[in-house]
N, C-alpha and C positions, 0 to 999 in steps of 0.2 A: 834441215832445221833441227837444232838441238837445244833443249832447255833442261835446267837442273833445279830441283827443289829439295830443301832439307827437311827431313822428317826424322822420326825416332821409333825405336822398338825397345822392348824390355827383355832383359836376360836375367833371370832370378828376380830380384826386386830393383835392380839398377837398369837405367836406360843407356842406350848407345845411339849415336847418330847414324842415320841411314840417308844416303844421297840417292834421290830418285832422279834418274836420267831418262828423259823422253826424247827419242829421235824419230822424226818424220821424214821418210825418204820416198822418192818417186817409185812407183811399182804397183803391182796388183794389191788390192786391199787385203791387209793382214794385220793381226795384232798379236804380239809375242811378249811375254813377260819372262825375264830371266833374273837370276840372282837367288836361287833356291826358294821360290815362293811355294807356300803350301796351298791347300785347296781354296781357302777363303780369299787369299791374295789373287790367285788365278781368276776367280770368279768376279773380281773387281772390274774386269773388262766390260761386262754387261751393265753393271751399275753405273760406271763412269760414262759409258756411251749414252744411256738413257737420260742421265742427269744433265749432261751437257746439252743434249737436244731439247729436253723439256724446259731447260732454263733459258732457252732462246739463243743459244750459240750453235755454231756449225762444228760438227764432229768431222775431222779430216778423213777424206776417203782415199788414204794412201797406205803405205807400209809403215806401221808403227811398232817400235821396239821400246820396251820399258825395262830398264835395268835397275835393280835394287842393290846398291853397294854399301857395305862389303858383301861380295857375292859368295863368300864361304860360310855365312851364317844363315840358318834357315829363318825365313820371315813368316810370321804368323799374324792372324788377326785381320781386321777390316779397316784399320786406321790409315792405310795407304791410299784409300779411295780419293780423298781430297787432294793430297799431293800430286797424284797421277793426273787428275783432272786439271789442276792448275798448271802442271807441266805441259799438258797438251795445249792449253790456252796460251801459255807463254811461247810455245814453239810456233804457234800460228799468229803471234803478234797481238793477241787480245789483252794479255797481261804483260806489263814491263818486267823483264828478267832482272834488272838491277834492283828494283824495289822488292821483288819476290825473294831474292837471295838473302835479305836481311832477317827473315823470319823462319822459325821452325813451324811446320804445318802438320796437323793431324786431323783425322775425322773420317767417319763413314758416311757415304752418300746414299740417300734414298733415290728412287727412280725419278722423283719430281724435283730433285735438286736440294732438298733439305739435308741438313748435316746432323748426324746422330752421334751420340756419345761413344767414347771408346774407353778401354781400360788402360790404367797406368799413366794418366796425365800428370800426376804429381812427380814421379821420378823423371818423366820427360821434361817437365819444367825445370827441374834441378839441373838436368844435363844441358838444356838450352842456356841457362844462366852461366854455367861453368864454361860453355863454348863462346861466351861473349856476344851472343846474338842480340838483336834489337828488341825482339819480342816473340810472342808465341800466339799462333792463331789456332784456336781450339773450338770444339762445339760448345754451344751455350751451356749445356748441362755440366760440362767439365770446367767451366770458368771459375767457380768458387774454389774448387780443389786445386787447380793450377795456381790461382792467385795467392795461395798461402805462402808460396815461395817469394821471398823478397829479393829485389834487385833485378827484376825483369818484368816488362809489361806484358799483360795477358789480354788478348783481344777475343772475346767470345763472339761467335758468329752463328747465325741461324740458317742461312742457305747459301748456295753457290753464288748467285748474283750479288749478294752483300759483300762477299769476299772479293769478287772481281772489282766492284766499285771502290772498295777500300784500297786495293792495290793500285788502281788507276788514279787515285787521288780525288775521286768524285764523291766520296762519302767518308765521314769520320766515324770511327768506333772508339768510344771512351774506354780506356783500360779498366779492367775489373779491379776493384779494391776490396780487401777483406780486413776486418779488424780482428787480428789474431788474439789480442788480449781479451776481447769480449768473448771469444770462443771458449777460453779457459774459465771464464766467470760463469758460464751457463751451468746451472746445477742440474744434475740428472735426477729427475723426480722418481725414477724407478728404483733407485738404490735403497737397500734396506739399512737397518741400523742394529747394532749389537744390543741396544737397549730393548729391542723387541724380543730378544731371546730369553725365555724363562729358564732360570737356573743355569747349570753347566758353567759355573764360574771357573773351574779348573781348566776346562777345555778352552774357554775364552783366553785365559792366561797363556796357554800353550800356543794359541793362534797369534797372540800378541808377540810372543817370543819369536815365532816363525817369521812374522812380518818384520820384526826389528833386525833380524839377521839374514833374511832372504832364504830361510831354510825350507826344504821340501818337507811335507808332513803327511802322515796317514792317520786316519781316525778309525777306530775299531769299536763298534757298538751295535746293539740290537736295533731292529727296525723301529722307526718312530722316535729315536732318541735325539734327533735334530742335527744329524751330521750334514745333510745337504743345506739346511738353513744356515748353519754356522759357516760353511764353506762359501756360500754366496755373499756373505758379508765381509769376507777377508779383504777384498779389494778396497773396502771403504776405509781401512786403517793403514793402507800402504801409502808411502809418500806420493805427492802429486807428480804427474809426469812433467819432466822438463821439456822445453821446446824441442831439443834435439831428439829426445826419446819419442815425443809425439810425432815428429816427422818420420822417424824410422818405422814406427808402428803403422802410421798412415800409409806408408809406401806399400806395406804388405796388403792392406785392405784395398788400396788403389789397384794393384795388380790383379787382385781377385775380382774387383768390381763390386765391392760391398759398401762403397761410400754413397751418400746422397747429398743433394744440394744444401739441405738444412744443416748438415754436420760434415763439412768438408775436411775437418781435422779431428783425429781421434785424440780427445783431451782427457779421457778417463782410462785408467788401466783396464785392459780387456779382461773379461771373465768368460772362458769357453768351457763348456761341459758337453763333450761329444757322447753319444749313446754307445753302449758297449758293443753294438753290432758293427761299429766302424771298421773299415779295412786299414791295413798298414799304410797304404798310400793316402787315405783320407786323414790319418792321424799325423804323419810326418811329412806328407807331400809326395809328389811324383805323378804317375799316370802317363797315359799316351802323350798328352800335351801337358808337360809338367806344370804344376801349380802348387802354391803353399798349402800345407795341411793345417790341422787344428793347432798343432804345437807352435807353428809360426804365427797363426792368427792370435794366439795368446801371448805373443812376444811383449815383454815388459809388463806382463800381467799374470793372471792365475789360470792354470789349466787344471780343471777339476775332473777326476775320473771316479765316478760313483760306481759302486758295486765292482770294485777292481778285479776280483777273481772271475767275473763273468766275461771279461774281455778275452779274446783269443790269445793264447800264450805267445804266438809269434808276433802279434800286434804289440804286446807289452814289451817284448824283447827289443824291438826296433827303437824303443824309447831310450835305451841305455846310452847310445852315442849322443843324441841331442842333449840329454841331461848333463852329460860330462863336458861336451864341447860348447854347449849353448849356441849351436847352429846345426843346420841340417845340410848335408852334402848329398846331392843326387847325381850320380854318374851316368852318363849316356855315351854311346859310341862317338857322337860328334862333339859333345860338350859336357861340362860339369857345372851344375848350378848349385848355388849356396843360398839358403834362406836363414834368416836369424831365428833363434829359438831360445832366448833368454827368459825362462818362465819359472814361476814358483809352482811346483807340482803339489797339488792337494788331492789325496786319494781317500776313499772311504770304503769300508767293507764290513760285513757282518762277521762275528767271531766264528761262525760255523754255518753250514748250509741252511739250517732252520732259523738261525739268527739269535738263539736264546742261550748259548753257552755262557755260564756265569751270571745269568740274569736271575735275581732272587724271586721274580714274580712268575716266571714261566719255566717249565721243565724242558730241558734240551732233549730232543729225540734222536740226535745224531750218534752214530757209532764212532769209535776212535779212528777207524779206517776212513770213514766219510770225512771226518774233520781233517785228517792228515792229507787226504786227496784234495780237499778244498783249498787248504793253505798252500799246497805244493804248486798250485797254478801261478803263484807269484814267486819268481825265482830269487835266489839269494843275491845275485848281482844287482837286480833291480832294487831290492830292499836296501842294499848297501848305499844306494844313492838317495835314500830318504832319511833325513836326519832325525826327525821327531816322530815318535810313535805315541799316540795318546788314546786312552780308553774313554769312550763316551757312554756313560751309564744311562739307563732309562730316567726320564724326568720325574721327580717326585711330585706327589699330588699338590703339596703346598706351593710349589713353584708354578704348576699349571693353573692353580686357582688364584695366582697373584698374591699369595700370602707371604711370600719371601721378600727379600730386599729387591728393590728395582735395579735392574742391570745397568752397568756403566755404558755410556753412549760411545758410539764409534769415534766421535770427535775427540773425546778425552783420551781414548786409547791411541788415536792417530797422533796426538801431540807428543806422547811419550815415544812412539815409534819414530817420529821425525827427529826427535832429539837424539835417539840412539843412532840413527842413520847419519846424522851430522858428525857424531863422534867417529864413526867408521870412515866417513869421507875424509876427515882430517888424518886418521890413522893410516889409510891406504893411499894417501896422496903420492902420486908418482908411481904407484904400483898398477899392474894390469887387472886389478880386481876392485870391487867397490862395496862388497858386503862380506860379513863373516863366513857365510856359507861357501864362499869361493876360495877360502884360504887353503893353500897347499901346506905340506909338512913344514917347509921353511918358515912360512908365516905363523904357523901354530907355535913353533919354538920361540919365535921372536915376540909375538903379541899375546900369548896365552900364559903368562906367568901366574902360578897358583901358590897361595900361601901355604904354610906348613900344615895347618889343620885341613885344608883342602886336599893336600897331597895324601894325607893319611886316609881321608874319606874316599878318595878316588882309588887308592890301592885296595881298600877293603871291597869296594864295588867290583873292581876287576876280578878279585879272587872269588868273591861270593857268586857273582853272576856269570863268570867266565867270559867276560867281554873280549871281543876280538880286537886286533889292532885298529881296524876301521872304526869299530864302535868307540874305542878309546878316543880316537881323533874327533869323532863327532860329538862326544860328550864335552870335550874341551871347546869346540866351536859353539855349541849351545850355551855353555857356561859363559863364554865370552859375550854372547848376545844378552844374556840375563844381567851380567855385570854392567854392560852398556846401558841397559834400561835403568839400572840403579845409579848410573853415573860414577861407577867405581873403576879405577885404573887397574887394580889387581883383582884376580878371580879369587873369591873367598869360599869357605866351606859351604855356606848356604847356597851359593850359586852352583857348586858341584852337586850338592844334594838334589836340587831341583832338576838339574840337567839329567841326572841318572834316572829320575822318575819318567823322563820322556823317552826312554829306550826300553819300553815294556816288551817288545818282541825279541829282545836279546836274552830274556830270561828263559829258563827251562820250561816253565809253565806260565806263559805270558799273560794269559787271560784270567787265571784264577789265583795268581800270586805265587 
């Protein structure tokens, strides 16, 4: 007796179909699982046996062989429990094979027959829809997440008897429905606002320019100057996630298992701030059982690295490839996994080990050697991938006391950023890029025309500050974003002048002028 059940597994953040074949043959009682199963899959034997018995069905006392095809890919996780159990029940005639073949099935079994949630149900739902299946049978906790995918029916189930009755036509399960538009309308009450930030108007402007062009940014300033507070509010002025971006971001969170029933879709741009003790695998992904890292969890959002020099140097160096390629590639002997990593990097650091170099209120106690050693923890190639360098001075008393002008709200800043992004969307239509920060040299030559006054100012800046070729290109990219915020087609001298100010680390004495 042979039965087949369609299930799915995840590789990277995309799912592939797995055909679960269950064969029951005469012979001494035995249970064998083949098809490169890892430990959790092998242990499904005991869970399946207990669940079938405790649900009131008969576990066959024969020779059982379970094959997970394709057999050349390693199978991980507990999501094959339910498919195997249904395959056994189909092979013994309890469940009709014809009806079972129409659905993709996933779920972990408890010993009493209850069905527990699994990771990766969103990419699996996308794969089932693309395969043209009639529906998806998933644990109840995974129902909202899978139902985000349009074009396929999702049937959430609670226990094994409910699935059996559904497949035998003895009970109906209404397909899960999700109002995707309503998910995007739900406001995040925890988000801050730039209006709450006292002073620092120049830094807010730099963050607005960074958001307009998708530029990476580093803030240098003494402790307590508001670097972290400013970084946390950057996501509030970025353009809203499109549905396609939301799906791609949610796939990462689905694979890691960070979704919950109340928020089955990531509708706000992520903000991730890992601690400086993080490992390289934790930052970019990998490990014994590969999983996405913080840079992928920040996909389409902001990755904030506070106290940048405190990170291990080799951890920072592995960031170079993801920042350049906007994806993470993890090579293993048997396979190569790719995770998305299109992020805005925002970093913060003190100007020196004690934090008070250049601060008018405090005396710096660091030697030149200590300062040089501190800054050398950040390599030149990594800094080359950061477009905007901005100094964050200590906040003045009048700003702390609320005597200054009230800061502009995130909503007003976001309106200008969205207008600049629309200009870039039209400019790069048909191009493999979508914002100014991603321009290559050919794009810079085509889209970064500078007027005569701007050319003279840029020439003087290159001569005076000794800007490198990379710095020159980044000044033009930043100037292009500033011009977009002003709604100007050509880059003018005022745009070049502001852009040069955002490259303070290129100067010989970057923190004292």
